[in-house]
Backbone bond lengths (Angstrom), bond angles and torsions (degrees), N, CA, C in turn:
res aa  C-N    CA-C-N  psi(-1)  N-CA   C-N-CA  omega(-1)  CA-C   N-CA-C  phi
1 M - - - 1.441 - - 1.526 112.27 -
2 E 1.306 115.31 -21.58 1.455 119.83 -179.62 1.532 111.65 -66.18
3 H 1.328 116.97 -24.54 1.463 119.97 -179.08 1.530 111.70 -66.74
4 I 1.330 118.13 -28.71 1.465 120.11 177.40 1.523 109.68 -66.51
5 S 1.304 116.80 -40.86 1.461 120.53 177.31 1.526 110.78 -62.35
6 R 1.312 117.09 -38.26 1.474 120.35 177.86 1.526 111.27 -67.19
7 I 1.325 116.75 -37.41 1.467 120.25 178.03 1.518 110.08 -62.72
8 F 1.333 117.23 -45.93 1.454 120.69 178.38 1.523 111.25 -62.09
9 S 1.315 117.64 -40.28 1.464 120.67 178.31 1.523 111.13 -63.73
10 A 1.319 116.41 -40.17 1.470 120.09 178.04 1.527 110.95 -65.53
11 L 1.335 117.13 -40.56 1.464 120.06 177.26 1.523 110.91 -62.27
12 D 1.330 116.43 -43.90 1.460 119.86 178.32 1.522 111.14 -60.10
13 L 1.309 116.01 -41.76 1.454 120.49 -178.74 1.528 111.62 -65.87
14 V 1.317 117.31 -50.87 1.470 121.39 -175.24 1.524 111.84 -66.97
15 F 1.329 116.53 -51.73 1.458 118.32 -175.87 1.529 111.70 -75.81
16 G 1.323 117.48 -31.36 1.460 119.89 174.01 1.513 111.70 -64.03
17 A 1.323 116.48 -39.80 1.469 120.55 177.40 1.526 111.19 -65.70
18 A 1.324 116.68 -41.09 1.470 120.08 178.95 1.525 110.76 -63.96
19 L 1.323 116.27 -44.66 1.461 120.44 179.25 1.523 110.97 -64.79
20 S 1.318 116.75 -43.22 1.464 120.92 179.46 1.518 111.81 -63.20
21 A 1.313 116.72 -43.39 1.469 120.24 -179.80 1.520 111.03 -63.78
22 F 1.324 116.51 -45.58 1.462 119.14 -179.18 1.527 111.06 -64.61
23 L 1.324 117.10 -45.60 1.466 119.50 178.75 1.524 111.48 -64.87
24 G 1.324 117.02 -38.76 1.461 120.48 179.07 1.517 112.24 -60.75
25 V 1.328 116.49 -45.30 1.465 120.39 179.02 1.524 110.34 -66.63
26 S 1.326 116.87 -41.37 1.466 120.32 -179.39 1.524 111.85 -64.85
27 L 1.325 116.13 -42.74 1.455 119.42 -176.98 1.522 112.37 -76.43
28 A 1.317 117.35 -27.52 1.470 120.24 179.22 1.523 111.64 -70.85
29 S 1.321 116.91 -23.18 1.458 119.95 -176.64 1.523 113.04 -88.26
30 R 1.320 117.76 3.79 1.469 118.78 179.65 1.524 111.04 -142.95
31 E 1.303 114.50 165.61 1.464 122.11 178.53 1.525 109.35 -77.77
32 M 1.333 116.22 130.07 1.465 121.24 -179.13 1.520 110.21 -92.61
33 G 1.322 115.53 126.55 1.457 120.54 174.48 1.521 110.11 -102.18
34 K 1.325 115.88 178.00 1.462 119.60 179.44 1.525 112.17 -64.43
35 S 1.315 116.14 -36.77 1.466 118.81 179.42 1.526 110.99 -66.52
36 D 1.323 116.90 -34.63 1.468 120.03 176.63 1.522 111.05 -65.12
37 L 1.306 116.97 -38.98 1.464 120.76 178.20 1.527 111.24 -65.83
38 V 1.324 116.29 -37.77 1.471 120.29 177.40 1.529 109.74 -65.17
39 L 1.328 117.35 -44.00 1.468 120.83 178.56 1.524 111.30 -62.74
40 L 1.323 116.38 -41.33 1.460 120.79 177.80 1.527 110.69 -62.43
41 A 1.321 116.37 -44.07 1.470 120.36 179.09 1.527 111.02 -63.33
42 L 1.324 117.55 -43.38 1.469 120.62 178.48 1.525 111.29 -62.18
43 G 1.323 116.46 -41.19 1.468 120.10 178.27 1.516 111.93 -64.95
44 L 1.329 116.63 -42.28 1.468 120.09 179.76 1.525 111.69 -67.08
45 I 1.317 116.90 -38.68 1.462 120.21 176.97 1.525 110.36 -64.41
46 S 1.333 116.24 -43.98 1.464 120.51 -179.61 1.524 111.85 -61.63
47 I 1.313 116.68 -46.09 1.463 119.15 -177.91 1.524 110.58 -70.64
48 S 1.321 117.54 -32.43 1.470 120.14 176.99 1.521 111.06 -65.49
49 I 1.319 116.51 -44.72 1.471 120.34 177.61 1.515 110.32 -61.51
50 S 1.322 116.42 -40.87 1.461 120.20 179.41 1.523 111.79 -62.91
51 I 1.316 117.30 -43.84 1.471 120.77 -179.36 1.527 110.65 -68.18
52 I 1.323 117.16 -41.67 1.473 119.74 178.40 1.526 110.41 -62.19
53 N 1.330 116.74 -43.47 1.462 119.30 178.70 1.518 111.70 -67.54
54 S 1.311 117.11 -32.82 1.471 119.56 177.14 1.525 110.27 -66.13
55 Q 1.325 116.66 -36.34 1.467 119.39 175.68 1.526 110.67 -64.85
56 T 1.328 117.64 -36.89 1.463 121.44 174.42 1.521 110.23 -64.00
57 D 1.322 115.61 -37.73 1.469 120.00 177.52 1.516 111.52 -63.00
58 I 1.330 117.08 -35.08 1.470 120.34 178.23 1.520 109.87 -62.62
59 I 1.316 116.78 -44.60 1.465 120.49 179.14 1.521 109.63 -61.18
60 G 1.315 116.74 -43.15 1.462 120.53 177.85 1.514 112.22 -65.19
61 L 1.324 115.74 -36.90 1.458 120.47 179.40 1.521 111.04 -65.08
62 L 1.310 116.14 -40.07 1.454 120.34 179.72 1.523 112.15 -69.93
63 S 1.321 117.66 -28.70 1.458 120.16 177.84 1.525 111.47 -94.67
64 N 1.336 116.40 10.53 1.467 123.89 175.67 1.527 112.71 68.03
65 A 1.310 117.86 27.30 1.461 122.17 177.79 1.524 108.99 -143.13
66 V 1.322 116.71 90.60 1.458 120.35 -179.95 1.532 108.17 -77.85
67 P 1.334 117.52 121.30 1.472 120.15 178.81 1.530 110.15 -74.84
68 W 1.312 117.96 110.14 1.462 122.01 -174.31 1.520 112.41 -66.46
69 K 1.318 116.72 -28.63 1.465 119.69 176.82 1.529 109.75 -63.34
70 S 1.299 116.61 -45.95 1.458 121.65 179.20 1.529 110.70 -67.25
71 F 1.326 117.23 -39.03 1.459 122.77 178.32 1.531 110.14 -60.64
72 T 1.340 116.41 -43.34 1.464 121.32 179.57 1.526 110.75 -66.63
73 I 1.314 116.89 -40.20 1.468 120.41 177.97 1.530 110.44 -62.73
74 S 1.325 117.08 -36.07 1.465 120.49 177.76 1.524 110.83 -63.42
75 I 1.319 117.06 -43.98 1.465 120.89 179.63 1.529 110.50 -64.01
76 V 1.319 116.32 -44.72 1.467 120.71 178.71 1.529 110.51 -64.00
77 G 1.332 116.83 -37.30 1.464 120.42 178.67 1.515 112.54 -63.16
78 F 1.334 116.66 -44.27 1.465 119.69 177.29 1.533 110.97 -62.80
79 G 1.318 115.99 -43.26 1.465 119.65 -179.43 1.514 113.29 -64.90
80 S 1.327 116.59 -44.59 1.466 118.61 -179.74 1.528 111.62 -69.92
81 A 1.326 117.63 -33.23 1.468 119.71 175.45 1.527 110.17 -62.38
82 G 1.317 116.47 -43.32 1.464 119.85 177.12 1.518 112.07 -61.97
83 F 1.313 115.66 -39.60 1.466 120.77 178.73 1.521 110.68 -61.66
84 W 1.330 117.83 -48.94 1.468 121.20 -178.10 1.520 111.43 -69.25
85 F 1.332 117.29 -43.31 1.469 120.24 -178.70 1.526 112.12 -67.62
86 S 1.331 117.66 -31.30 1.460 119.26 -176.79 1.525 112.11 -66.36
87 Y 1.319 118.22 -22.75 1.459 120.68 176.36 1.518 113.01 -77.39
88 L 1.323 117.34 -11.41 1.462 120.55 -176.10 1.523 113.72 -93.38
89 T 1.299 118.23 -3.96 1.456 120.23 -174.40 1.521 111.45 -133.33
90 D 1.311 115.68 160.18 1.462 120.73 177.21 1.524 111.70 -82.07
91 Q 1.321 117.19 -12.87 1.469 122.19 -179.47 1.535 109.87 -124.33
92 P 1.323 117.56 74.82 1.463 119.76 -176.21 1.527 113.66 -65.63
93 A 1.319 117.35 -20.79 1.467 119.41 179.98 1.533 111.49 -63.03
94 V 1.321 117.11 -33.11 1.464 120.27 179.77 1.528 110.05 -64.66
95 I 1.316 116.75 -40.87 1.473 121.38 177.35 1.519 109.71 -59.64
96 W 1.328 116.81 -46.40 1.466 120.70 -178.00 1.520 111.86 -67.28
97 V 1.320 117.35 -34.06 1.469 119.72 176.76 1.525 110.39 -66.03
98 I 1.331 116.97 -46.92 1.467 120.47 -179.92 1.530 110.38 -61.59
99 L 1.329 116.80 -50.23 1.463 119.60 -178.88 1.524 112.07 -67.95
100 G 1.326 116.71 -35.36 1.459 120.20 179.16 1.516 112.19 -64.64
101 V 1.314 116.69 -46.61 1.465 119.84 179.01 1.521 110.27 -66.48
102 W 1.317 117.13 -40.35 1.468 121.99 177.21 1.529 109.98 -58.46
103 G 1.321 116.02 -49.00 1.465 120.44 179.35 1.517 112.71 -63.89
104 I 1.314 116.85 -41.91 1.473 120.50 178.80 1.520 110.13 -62.44
105 M 1.307 117.07 -42.26 1.470 120.08 178.95 1.522 110.75 -64.09
106 Y 1.327 116.85 -43.82 1.461 120.62 178.44 1.522 110.90 -56.38
107 F 1.314 114.93 -54.35 1.454 119.16 -169.93 1.520 112.74 -80.60
108 S 1.327 118.45 -19.66 1.466 119.60 173.70 1.524 110.64 -71.74
109 I 1.326 117.04 -29.96 1.463 119.54 175.60 1.520 109.88 -64.15
110 F 1.341 116.76 -38.50 1.461 119.73 176.64 1.519 110.81 -63.50
111 A 1.326 116.47 -43.28 1.468 119.96 -178.29 1.528 110.56 -65.83
112 I 1.318 117.21 -43.02 1.460 121.23 179.86 1.531 110.25 -64.39
113 R 1.313 115.51 -42.59 1.476 119.58 -178.70 1.526 110.63 -65.05
114 K 1.338 117.11 -41.34 1.466 120.28 178.79 1.528 110.48 -66.46
115 A 1.344 116.87 -38.07 1.462 119.98 -179.69 1.532 110.57 -67.90
116 V 1.311 117.40 -36.39 1.464 120.69 179.54 1.523 110.80 -67.18
117 R 1.325 115.92 -37.46 1.475 119.66 179.80 1.513 112.53 -73.19
118 A 1.328 118.11 -26.18 1.470 121.01 -176.08 1.522 112.47 -72.79
């Protein structure tokens, strides 16, 4: 069961690095205002809540009880992070692709794990 936790950690590392690199390049090429900093903070808070709740989901998955409240908060966190981050760049589609693939990978692991247990 420990391998599922490692998979989630690897996903966080890879997609977090991709998102950070893209946002870093986008933000370095323009002047940052106070509103941009607020949007960045909201996006970081949203994605942090989503990742923390996803880690809670892993614990629930391993004990065969996925907490749907936490699962829903994770989905909302990814969506709101994409919403806030998309205002910070000239190419918002890239943000949605990174977050979309990240989210699909997260939640497909849940589906595969549930199917294997059934």
